[in-house]
FIPADREN-644508 format. One line per field, with one value per residue (C-alpha): residue number from 1; residue in three letters; x, y, z. Coordinates in steps of 0.2 Angstrom, whole numbers. Layout:
BEGIN
i c(NUM_...)
aa c(ALA_...)
X c(X_...)
Y c(Y_...)
Z c(Z_...)
//
This chain:
BEGIN
i c(1_2_3_4_5_6_7_8_9_10_11_12_13_14_15_16_17_18_19_20_21_22_23_24_25_26_27_28_29_30_31_32_33_34_35_36_37_38_39_40_41_42_43_44_45_46_47_48_49_50_51_52_53_54_55_56_57_58_59_60_61_62_63_64_65_66_67_68_69_70_71_72_73_74_75_76_77_78_79_80_81_82_83_84_85_86_87_88_89_90_91_92_93_94_95_96_97_98_99_100_101_102_103_104_105_106_107_108_109_110_111_112_113_114_115_116_117_118_119_120_121_122_123)
aa c(MET_LYS_ASN_ILE_ASN_LYS_ASP_ASN_LEU_GLU_ASN_PHE_MET_VAL_TYR_TYR_GLN_ASN_PHE_HIS_ASP_SER_THR_ILE_THR_SER_ILE_ASP_TYR_ASP_ILE_LEU_ASN_SER_LYS_MET_THR_LEU_TYR_ILE_ASN_VAL_PHE_TRP_SER_GLY_ASP_THR_THR_THR_ASN_LYS_ASP_GLY_SER_LEU_ASN_THR_HIS_LYS_SER_ARG_ILE_LYS_ILE_LEU_PHE_GLU_ASP_VAL_TYR_LYS_CYS_ASN_ASN_LYS_GLU_LEU_PHE_LEU_TRP_ASP_SER_ILE_TYR_ASP_ALA_TYR_LEU_LYS_TYR_ILE_HIS_LEU_ASP_ASN_GLN_GLU_TYR_LEU_CYS_PHE_ALA_ASP_ASP_GLU_LYS_THR_PRO_SER_ILE_TYR_ILE_VAL_CYS_LYS_SER_MET_LYS_TYR_GLU_VAL_LEU)
X c(0_5_5_-4_6_9_21_9_-9_-13_-6_-17_-32_-28_-25_-42_-50_-57_-66_-79_-93_-85_-95_-91_-96_-90_-84_-76_-73_-59_-65_-52_-38_-45_-45_-57_-57_-66_-68_-72_-76_-67_-74_-61_-43_-28_-29_-45_-43_-54_-59_-60_-79_-78_-82_-71_-60_-61_-49_-61_-54_-57_-46_-45_-41_-35_-37_-26_-27_-44_-48_-66_-78_-96_-106_-124_-134_-125_-133_-125_-132_-125_-110_-96_-96_-80_-71_-61_-44_-33_-22_-32_-28_-39_-34_-17_-14_-12_-23_-29_-47_-56_-74_-85_-90_-83_-99_-111_-102_-111_-95_-79_-64_-51_-35_-16_-12_-20_-14_-21_-19_-28_-37)
Y c(0_18_31_47_62_81_78_67_72_84_73_59_70_77_59_53_69_72_56_64_53_39_28_21_2_-4_3_-9_-4_-11_-2_-11_-5_12_8_10_4_11_3_15_12_26_33_46_43_50_58_54_48_46_29_25_27_45_40_44_31_37_24_16_7_1_7_2_16_12_24_21_29_36_50_54_48_50_43_45_31_28_21_14_28_42_47_59_76_83_74_83_78_90_91_99_103_97_97_103_88_87_74_70_73_64_68_64_83_98_106_92_76_59_52_60_51_61_50_51_40_35_22_16_2_-1_-17)
Z c(0_-3_10_8_15_13_-2_-13_-6_-20_-34_-27_-28_-45_-52_-45_-50_-33_-35_-45_-50_-39_-27_-10_-11_6_23_35_53_65_81_92_81_76_58_44_26_12_-5_-19_-37_-46_-62_-67_-65_-74_-91_-101_-118_-133_-139_-158_-157_-149_-131_-117_-108_-90_-84_-71_-56_-39_-24_-6_6_24_38_53_70_67_78_73_60_55_41_35_26_9_-6_-22_-32_-20_-31_-25_-33_-26_-12_2_8_19_34_48_66_81_99_95_84_65_56_39_35_21_16_1_2_10_15_18_19_20_27_34_43_53_55_58_43_27_14_-3_-16_-33_-33)
//
């Protein structure tokens, strides 16, 4: 798995185009170890290309994101048709500590996770 940190956070979000039109398909909780895992069907990744028939190749993929040392999280009821418009991923400060915050929307998130460490892999 690859770590998300200050050096690659912006490139990660640009490559996955802020998860626009992507869907969260599964959320796994490991409460005893303060870990959460999201599985996301990614609709747009990398640079789009045009197929011979004129349609766009959006480079669909599926990724797994592991959140470790979870400090806070919240999620509302999610449905498969609930797609992400513009995900949020930033470093934030809470209680004199620095954390990563991931949310499916900055203003009205259906899910947000605040953690110390974040890793991902393409499935």
